[in-house]
C-alpha positions in Angstrom: 31.6 81.4 55.6 28.6 83.4 55.7 27.3 81.3 52.9 27.5 78.0 55.2 26.1 80.0 58.0 23.0 81.0 56.0 22.3 77.7 54.7 22.3 76.4 58.2 20.0 79.0 59.4 17.7 77.9 56.6 17.9 74.2 57.4 17.3 75.1 61.1 14.4 77.2 59.9 13.0 74.8 57.7 13.1 72.3 60.6 10.6 74.1 62.2 8.5 75.2 59.9 5.1 74.0 58.6 4.5 71.9 55.2 5.9 73.5 52.1 4.7 73.4 48.7 7.0 72.9 45.1 5.3 75.0 42.6 7.7 74.0 39.8 10.9 72.5 38.5 13.3 74.0 36.2 16.4 73.5 34.6 18.6 76.5 33.6 22.0 77.2 31.8 23.8 80.4 31.3 27.8 81.4 30.7 28.8 80.2 33.8 27.1 77.1 34.8 23.8 74.9 34.9 21.4 74.0 37.6 18.0 72.7 38.7 15.6 75.3 40.6 13.0 74.2 42.9 10.4 76.8 43.3 8.6 76.8 46.5 5.1 78.8 46.8 6.5 80.8 49.5 10.1 81.9 50.8 8.7 80.9 54.8 8.1 77.4 55.7 11.0 76.0 53.6 11.7 71.9 54.4 15.0 69.8 55.4 16.6 69.0 52.0 18.9 66.0 51.2 20.6 64.8 47.7 21.7 61.0 47.1 23.4 59.8 44.1 23.3 56.0 42.7 26.1 55.2 40.5 24.6 51.8 39.2 21.4 53.2 38.2 22.5 56.5 37.6 19.9 58.0 39.7 19.8 61.2 41.7 17.2 61.5 44.2 16.5 64.9 46.3 14.3 65.1 49.4 12.3 67.8 50.9 10.7 67.2 54.3 7.1 68.0 54.8 6.5 69.3 51.1 3.8 68.7 48.8 4.2 69.0 44.6 1.8 71.1 42.8 2.0 68.9 39.5 1.0 65.7 41.8 3.1 62.6 42.2 4.0 60.5 39.4 6.6 60.0 36.4 7.6 62.6 33.9 9.5 62.4 30.8 11.9 65.1 30.2 14.5 64.2 27.4 15.7 60.8 26.9 19.0 62.1 25.0 20.0 64.7 27.4 23.3 64.5 29.4 21.6 66.0 32.4 18.0 64.9 33.4 16.3 62.3 31.5 12.9 61.9 33.3 11.8 62.4 36.9 9.7 60.1 39.4 8.0 62.2 42.1 6.9 60.1 45.3 6.4 60.4 48.8 8.5 58.1 51.3 9.8 58.1 54.9 13.4 59.3 55.7 15.1 59.2 59.1 11.6 59.3 60.9 10.2 62.0 58.6 7.7 62.2 55.7 9.8 63.4 52.6 8.7 64.3 49.3 11.2 62.6 46.9 12.4 63.7 43.2 13.9 60.7 41.8 15.9 62.0 38.3 17.3 59.5 35.8 20.5 61.6 34.9 23.1 61.6 32.1 27.0 61.4 32.3 27.2 65.2 33.3 25.3 64.7 36.6 27.1 61.9 38.4 27.7 63.2 42.1 25.6 64.0 45.3 27.8 66.6 46.5 26.2 69.5 44.4 25.9 72.9 46.0 23.0 74.2 47.1 21.7 77.8 47.7 18.5 79.8 47.9 17.3 82.8 45.8 14.2 83.8 47.4 11.6 81.1 47.0 13.7 79.4 44.8 15.9 76.5 45.8 18.9 76.0 43.9 20.9 72.9 42.9 24.2 74.2 41.4 25.7 71.7 38.9 29.0 71.8 37.1 29.2 72.5 33.3 27.7 75.2 31.3 25.9 73.6 28.4 22.5 72.1 28.2 19.0 72.6 26.8 16.5 74.5 29.5 13.4 73.2 30.4 10.4 74.0 32.8 8.4 71.1 34.3 5.1 72.6 34.2 5.6 73.4 30.7 6.3 70.2 29.5 3.8 68.5 31.6 1.2 71.1 30.2 2.4 70.4 26.6 2.2 66.6 27.1 -1.3 67.0 29.0 -2.5 68.9 25.7 -1.1 66.4 23.3 -2.5 63.5 25.6 -5.9 65.6 25.5 -6.0 66.1 21.9 -5.2 62.5 21.3 -7.6 61.5 23.3 -10.3 63.6 21.8 -9.3 62.3 18.3 -9.6 58.4 19.5 -13.1 59.7 20.9 -14.1 60.7 17.6 -12.5 57.8 15.9 -14.2 55.5 18.2 -17.7 57.4 17.5 -17.0 57.4 13.8 -16.2 53.7 13.7 -19.2 53.1 16.1 -21.6 55.0 13.7 -20.1 53.0 10.9 -20.7 49.7 12.5 -24.1 50.6 13.1 -24.7 51.6 9.6 -22.9 48.2 8.6 -25.0 46.3 10.9 -28.2 47.5 10.0 -27.4 46.9 6.1 -26.5 43.1 6.7 -29.9 43.2 8.9 -31.8 44.3 5.9 -30.0 41.9 3.5 -30.4 39.2 5.9 -33.9 40.0 5.9 -34.1 40.0 2.2 -32.3 36.8 1.6 -34.5 35.1 4.2 -37.4 36.2 2.4 -35.8 34.9 -1.0 -35.1 31.7 0.6 -38.3 31.2 1.8 -39.8 31.6 -1.8 -37.0 29.3 -2.9 -38.1 26.7 -0.6 -41.8 26.9 -1.3 -41.0 26.6 -5.1 -38.7 23.7 -4.6 -41.4 22.1 -2.2 -43.8 22.5 -5.1 -41.7 21.0 -7.6 -40.7 17.9 -5.0 -44.4 17.2 -4.8 -44.9 17.5 -8.5 -41.7 15.3 -8.9 -43.0 12.6 -6.5 -46.5 12.7 -8.1 -45.2 11.7 -11.5 -42.9 9.2 -10.0 -45.5 7.4 -8.1 -47.4 7.6 -11.7 -44.7 6.2 -13.4 -44.2 3.3 -10.7 -47.4 2.3 -11.0 -47.3 2.5 -14.8 -44.1 0.3 -14.6 -45.7 -2.0 -12.2 -48.8 -2.6 -14.4 -46.4 -3.4 -17.4 -44.0 -5.6 -15.2 -47.0 -7.3 -13.7 -48.2 -8.2 -17.6 -44.6 -9.1 -18.8 -44.4 -11.6 -15.9 -47.5 -12.8 -17.2 -46.6 -13.4 -20.7 -43.1 -14.5 -19.7 -45.1 -17.3 -17.3 -47.4 -18.1 -20.2 -44.1 -18.5 -22.4 -42.4 -20.5 -20.0 -45.5 -23.1 -19.4 -45.3 -23.4 -23.1 -41.4 -23.9 -23.4 -41.9 -26.4 -20.4 -44.5 -28.3 -22.1 -42.0 -28.2 -25.3 -39.0 -29.3 -23.5 -41.0 -31.9 -21.6 -42.2 -33.0 -25.1 -38.7 -32.8 -26.4 -37.2 -35.1 -23.5 -40.1 -37.7 -23.6 -39.2 -37.9 -27.5 -35.3 -38.2 -26.9 -36.0 -40.5 -24.1 -38.0 -42.6 -26.6 -35.4 -42.2 -29.2 -32.5 -43.4 -26.6 -34.6 -46.5 -25.6 -34.7 -47.3 -29.2 -30.9 -47.1 -29.6 -30.4 -48.7 -26.4 -32.4 -51.6 -27.8 -30.8 -51.4 -31.0 -27.6 -50.9 -29.8 -25.0 -51.8 -26.9 -24.0 -48.8 -25.7 -24.7 -44.8 -25.8 -21.8 -42.4 -27.0 -20.5 -40.5 -24.4 -19.0 -38.1 -26.8 -20.3 -35.2 -29.1 -21.5 -36.3 -32.5 -18.4 -36.1 -34.8 -15.9 -36.8 -32.1 -14.3 -40.1 -31.8 -12.1 -39.7 -28.8 -11.1 -37.2 -26.1 -8.2 -38.3 -23.8 -6.2 -36.8 -20.9 -3.1 -37.8 -19.6 -1.5 -36.3 -16.3 1.4 -36.8 -14.2 5.3 -36.1 -14.3 5.1 -32.7 -14.4 3.1 -32.5 -17.6 -0.2 -32.5 -19.0 -1.5 -33.8 -22.6 -5.1 -33.4 -24.1 -5.8 -35.4 -27.3 -8.6 -35.2 -29.7 -9.8 -37.5 -32.3 -12.5 -36.6 -34.8 -14.4 -38.2 -37.5 -12.9 -36.2 -40.1 -9.1 -36.0 -40.0 -8.0 -32.9 -38.3 -5.2 -30.8 -40.5 -2.9 -28.6 -39.1 -3.5 -25.8 -41.5 -7.2 -25.5 -40.1 -6.1 -25.4 -36.4 -5.9 -21.5 -34.9 -5.5 -20.1 -31.8 -5.3 -19.7 -28.8 -7.0 -16.2 -29.4 -7.3 -13.3 -26.6 -10.2 -15.6 -25.2 -7.8 -18.6 -25.0 -9.8 -20.5 -27.6 -8.5 -22.9 -30.0 -10.7 -23.3 -33.3 -10.3 -26.8 -35.1 -12.0 -26.3 -38.4 -14.1 -29.6 -39.0 -17.5 -30.2 -39.5 -19.6 -30.3 -36.5 -23.4 -31.6 -35.7 -26.5 -29.5 -36.7 -26.9 -28.5 -32.6 -24.3 -27.1 -30.4 -23.6 -29.5 -27.6 -21.1 -28.6 -24.7 -18.4 -31.2 -23.4 -17.2 -29.8 -20.1 -13.9 -30.9 -18.6 -13.1 -30.6 -14.8 -11.0 -28.2 -12.9 -7.2 -29.2 -13.6 -7.4 -30.3 -17.4 -5.8 -28.1 -19.9 -9.5 -28.2 -21.9 -11.9 -26.6 -19.8 -14.9 -27.5 -22.7 -15.6 -28.1 -26.1 -18.3 -26.8 -28.2 -19.2 -26.5 -31.9 -19.5 -22.9 -33.9 -19.8 -21.4 -36.9 -16.2 -22.1 -37.7 -15.7 -25.7 -36.2 -14.9 -27.2 -33.0 -13.7 -24.6 -30.2 -11.6 -25.9 -27.2 -11.8 -23.4 -24.2 -8.4 -23.2 -22.3 -7.8 -21.5 -19.1 -7.0 -17.8 -19.3 -3.5 -17.2 -20.5 -2.5 -20.9 -21.3 -0.4 -21.4 -24.2 0.1 -25.3 -24.8 2.3 -26.9 -27.5 0.0 -27.9 -30.4 0.6 -30.9 -32.8 -1.2 -32.9 -35.5 -0.4 -36.2 -35.9 -2.0 -38.9 -38.0 -5.0 -36.9 -38.2 -5.4 -36.3 -34.4 -5.0 -33.0 -32.5 -2.6 -33.0 -29.6 -1.8 -30.3 -26.9 0.7 -30.4 -24.2 1.7 -28.4 -21.3 3.4 -28.4 -17.8 1.1 -29.8 -15.1 -0.4 -27.0 -12.9 -3.7 -28.7 -11.3 -2.9 -32.4 -10.7 -0.2 -33.0 -8.4 0.5 -36.7 -7.9 3.9 -38.7 -8.5 2.8 -41.1 -11.4 -0.1 -40.6 -14.1 -3.6 -40.1 -14.3 -5.4 -41.4 -17.7 -8.8 -41.1 -18.7 -10.2 -41.3 -22.6 -13.7 -41.0 -23.5 -14.9 -43.1 -26.5 -18.0 -44.0 -28.0 -18.0 -47.1 -26.3 -17.3 -45.7 -23.1 -15.2 -43.8 -20.2 -11.5 -45.9 -19.8 -10.0 -44.5 -16.3 -6.2 -45.7 -15.7 -4.2 -44.4 -12.5 -1.2 -46.5 -12.7 -0.7 -46.1 -8.9 -3.8 -48.7 -8.6 -4.7 -51.9 -10.3 -5.9 -51.7 -13.9 -9.6 -50.3 -13.8 -12.1 -51.8 -16.5 -13.8 -49.7 -19.2 -17.0 -47.8 -18.0 -20.0 -46.7 -19.9 -20.4 -42.9 -19.3 -23.3 -43.2 -16.3 -20.5 -44.9 -14.6 -17.8 -42.4 -15.1 -20.1 -39.5 -14.3 -21.8 -41.2 -11.0 -18.2 -41.8 -9.7 -16.6 -38.5 -10.0 -19.8 -36.0 -10.0 -23.0 -37.8 -8.3 -25.4 -34.8 -9.4 -24.5 -34.6 -13.0 -26.7 -35.9 -15.6 -26.3 -37.2 -19.1 -28.1 -35.3 -22.0 -27.3 -37.0 -25.5 -27.0 -33.9 -27.7 -26.9 -31.6 -24.7 -24.2 -31.3 -21.8 -22.0 -34.0 -20.5 -20.3 -32.9 -17.3 -17.7 -34.5 -15.1 -14.7 -33.4 -13.1 -11.5 -35.2 -12.2 -10.4 -34.4 -8.5 -7.1 -33.2 -7.7 -4.7 -35.6 -5.5 -2.0 -34.9 -3.3 1.5 -34.7 -4.6 4.3 -35.1 -2.4 7.6 -33.1 -1.7 11.2 -34.4 -0.7 13.6 -32.4 1.4 16.6 -31.8 -0.6 19.1 -30.2 1.8 20.8 -31.5 4.4 18.9 -29.6 7.3 15.9 -27.0 6.9 13.3 -25.8 9.3 9.5 -25.7 9.3 8.2 -22.4 10.5 4.8 -21.8 11.7 4.0 -18.8 9.2 5.4 -18.3 5.5 8.8 -16.2 6.7 11.9 -16.9 8.0 11.0 -14.8 11.3 8.0 -17.1 12.2 8.5 -19.8 15.1 10.4 -22.8 14.0 8.1 -25.8 14.9 10.2 -28.9 13.4 13.7 -29.5 11.8 13.7 -31.8 8.9 16.7 -33.6 7.2 17.4 -34.7 3.4 14.8 -37.4 2.3 12.0 -36.1 4.5 8.7 -36.5 3.0 6.1 -33.9 3.1 2.6 -33.5 1.9 2.2 -30.2 -0.2 -1.0 -28.3 0.7 -0.3 -24.9 -1.0 2.0 -22.7 -2.5 2.3 -19.2 -0.8 4.9 -16.9 -2.3 8.4 -18.6 -1.7 7.0 -21.0 0.9 5.3 -24.2 0.5 2.6 -25.0 2.9 3.0 -28.9 4.0 2.1 -31.5 6.3 5.0 -33.4 8.0 3.1 -36.1 10.0 0.5 -34.6 12.5 2.6 -30.8 11.8 1.1 -28.2 9.3 4.0 -25.3 8.5 5.9 -23.8 5.9 9.2 -24.7 4.1 11.4 -22.5 1.7 10.5 -24.0 -1.7 13.9 -24.1 -2.8 14.6 -26.6 0.2 12.2 -29.2 -1.5 11.5 -30.7 -4.6 9.0 -33.3 -6.4 10.7 -36.7 -7.2 10.0 -36.4 -10.6 12.4 -33.0 -10.3 15.2 -34.5 -8.4 18.5 -34.5 -10.3 20.2 -38.0 -10.8 22.7 -37.3 -8.0 19.8 -36.6 -5.6 18.0 -39.7 -6.8 20.8 -41.9 -5.7 21.3 -40.2 -2.4 17.5 -40.4 -1.8 17.9 -44.1 -2.4 20.6 -44.7 -0.2 18.8 -42.6 2.6 15.6 -45.0 2.2 17.5 -47.8 2.6 19.5 -46.4 5.7 16.0 -45.7 7.0 14.4 -49.0 6.1 11.9 -47.4 3.8 13.0 -49.2 1.0 13.6 -53.0 1.2 16.4 -54.6 -0.5 15.7 -56.0 -4.0 12.4 -54.0 -4.3 11.7 -51.7 -7.5 11.1 -47.7 -7.0 7.3 -46.8 -7.9 8.6 -43.7 -9.7 11.5 -45.7 -11.7 8.5 -48.1 -12.9 6.3 -45.4 -13.9 9.4 -43.6 -15.7 9.9 -46.7 -17.6 6.4 -46.8 -18.4 6.3 -43.4 -19.7 9.4 -43.8 -21.9 7.7 -47.2 -23.2 5.0 -45.1 -24.4 7.0 -42.0 -26.2 6.9 -42.3 -29.7 7.5 -39.5 -32.2 8.1 -38.3 -35.8 10.9 -36.1 -36.5 8.9 -34.2 -39.8 11.7 -33.6 -41.4 13.3 -31.5 -38.3 16.3 -32.8 -36.1 16.3 -35.5 -33.5 16.2 -33.9 -30.2 18.7 -36.4 -28.8 21.5 -35.4 -31.5 23.7 -32.9 -30.6 23.7 -29.5 -32.8 26.5 -27.7 -33.7 26.3 -24.1 -32.5 23.6 -22.2 -30.8 20.4 -21.2 -32.5 18.2 -18.1 -32.5 15.5 -19.8 -30.5 17.5 -19.9 -27.3 20.5 -21.5 -25.6 21.0 -25.1 -26.6 21.6 -27.2 -23.2 23.8 -29.7 -25.1 26.2 -27.1 -25.9 26.7 -25.4 -22.5 28.3 -26.4 -19.0 26.8 -25.5 -15.7 29.5 -23.6 -13.7 27.7 -21.6 -10.6 24.5 -21.4 -8.9 23.4 -17.9 -7.3 21.5 -19.2 -4.4 21.5 -16.5 -1.3 19.1 -14.0 -3.5 15.2 -13.9 -3.7 15.5 -15.3 -7.4 18.0 -18.1 -7.6 19.9 -18.0 -10.8 22.2 -20.5 -12.6 25.4 -19.6 -14.4 26.3 -21.4 -17.3 29.4 -21.2 -20.1 29.8 -22.8 -23.9 31.7 -25.9 -23.6 34.1 -24.9 -26.5 34.3 -21.4 -25.7 34.0 -20.9 -21.9 34.6 -17.0 -22.3 30.8 -16.7 -23.4 28.4 -17.1 -20.3 24.6 -16.8 -19.7 22.4 -16.3 -16.5 19.2 -18.3 -16.4 16.3 -18.2 -13.7 13.3 -20.5 -13.2 11.0 -19.8 -16.2 13.5 -18.9 -18.8 13.2 -20.2 -22.0 15.7 -22.2 -23.7 15.8 -24.0 -27.2 12.6 -25.9 -27.3 12.0 -25.8 -23.7 12.2 -23.9 -20.3 14.6 -23.8 -16.9 11.9 -25.7 -14.7 13.7 -25.5 -11.2 16.8 -24.3 -9.8 18.1 -25.8 -6.3 21.3 -25.1 -4.8 23.2 -28.0 -6.8 21.3 -28.5 -9.9 19.7 -27.2 -12.6 16.4 -29.1 -13.9 15.4 -28.4 -17.6 11.9 -29.3 -19.6 12.2 -30.1 -23.0 9.2 -30.4 -25.3 9.3 -31.4 -28.7 6.6 -33.0 -31.2 4.3 -33.7 -28.1 6.9 -35.5 -26.3 8.2 -33.9 -23.0 11.7 -34.9 -21.5 13.6 -33.4 -18.4 17.2 -32.9 -18.4 19.3 -32.1 -14.7 22.6 -30.4 -15.2 24.4 -30.6 -11.7 27.5 -29.0 -9.9 30.3 -31.6 -9.3 29.4 -32.7 -5.9 29.4 -36.4 -4.4 25.9 -35.9 -2.6 24.1 -32.9 -4.4 24.6 -30.7 -1.7 26.5 -27.4 -1.7 29.9 -27.5 -4.0 
């Protein structure tokens, strides 16, 4: 009872007193209890007090009215691991209309209430706590120790900064010195390089002047030599013209060929091209070599003293002919490997046609008496002399006897025929392009170009692209497709009753012209028993299927007498004495070449109209 009266008297007295001052805060523990001591500067003028605990934030706040704190406002770390007071924050705030000094303490589990007993001991205001274990501390000592550590750390940092600044100053001085030294060296090097460049330019100028003088001298000598050569050439041409005039007077015609050559003959059409050479001395096969890496065939026959050149236009399998040290050299297109045959002392070269595209034959033959040209799509033409032939095919070409005779055969358009029931004509060379026309079986198209898997064609006034599997040349049609085409043409009125198909006429003419000798080898039209090492014998196999829906169409064949043995072929694959020429949805067309003779053989799936089986 006396204790309560004393506290009330204290509070009443404090309320009427002047501002007080807290000098220090201590935490003490003895054998009985622990507590917080707030040490005031005087026993007089003690303030009003309150305490409040916040369980959520685990903070205990005590407040003193009209009170100052000697250590100053701010935050103080004490012991983060303490079960009592971990830290303190001192600040001023209003409480119930009065100015209060608040001490907010973050506390541990041992201090969890604001119902703590208070008491006075002289100038000490005591906050008695429950418990008797804890580490004692005095806030001023903690503050002084941390301030000492902070001052020490600040002093060390200051010394380190001063040392770093001194080192940086020293480094910058060294760098400046090095930069000045490098600049001086660069200046000296630049001066030296400028002097050397000046010297080099002077030497180049001197060399250029010397070279220009030598070039001027060389050009003068060349001009002098050219004038001399021109004079000699003019004299030679005059002499040749004199000889020509004499020959023309003494004979009826001038030879269009090289000396020692009797005949150059070219036959093109129906998918093949043939070149025939006849010389004064009969050609022996053992004296024919090549083609070598340069695509040259050498014929070992004697030639003239000079080396004239007979040039043949684009589209011929022989590009030029000239005599070398070892005989007559025939220049072929790069990579071409024709069939080579010597028959009756004449050399025959034959290959599949790759330039002249026309349904029919173009034939020309150069002989001493003139040039004979024949296009079997037209009426017969008379024999021409060389000048007439050259003026027709190459207006700017000139004839120089024992020099160069030049002429070219112009390629002509070859017709394509639609071989599927219906196909699309596209604006571009792919199936994703816009469809510009629909075509049906038997439609004729003008072949303009080949772009990958597509032909560029013209149909009427429209130009577009069609898949090459959907069209074929007339001479590559199977027998079934040819019959169906005749029927379609008849229904469309394109082939009048009783008329004869031009292609059939040409085929018959071609067959009439083919003669050959077996030279002890088998007749290619007589069946051979069993397969041979050179490739598949198409006379002993049957077509059982065609793989069409792929980028590369393939044909599946089986042996006629042993169907368990099968073969797969694609376009271009070699067979016995030939190759696969074309694969359509319903047919396989083979090209057979023997002894300078070519024939086509079509093998089809059993279908009435040549469509899909």
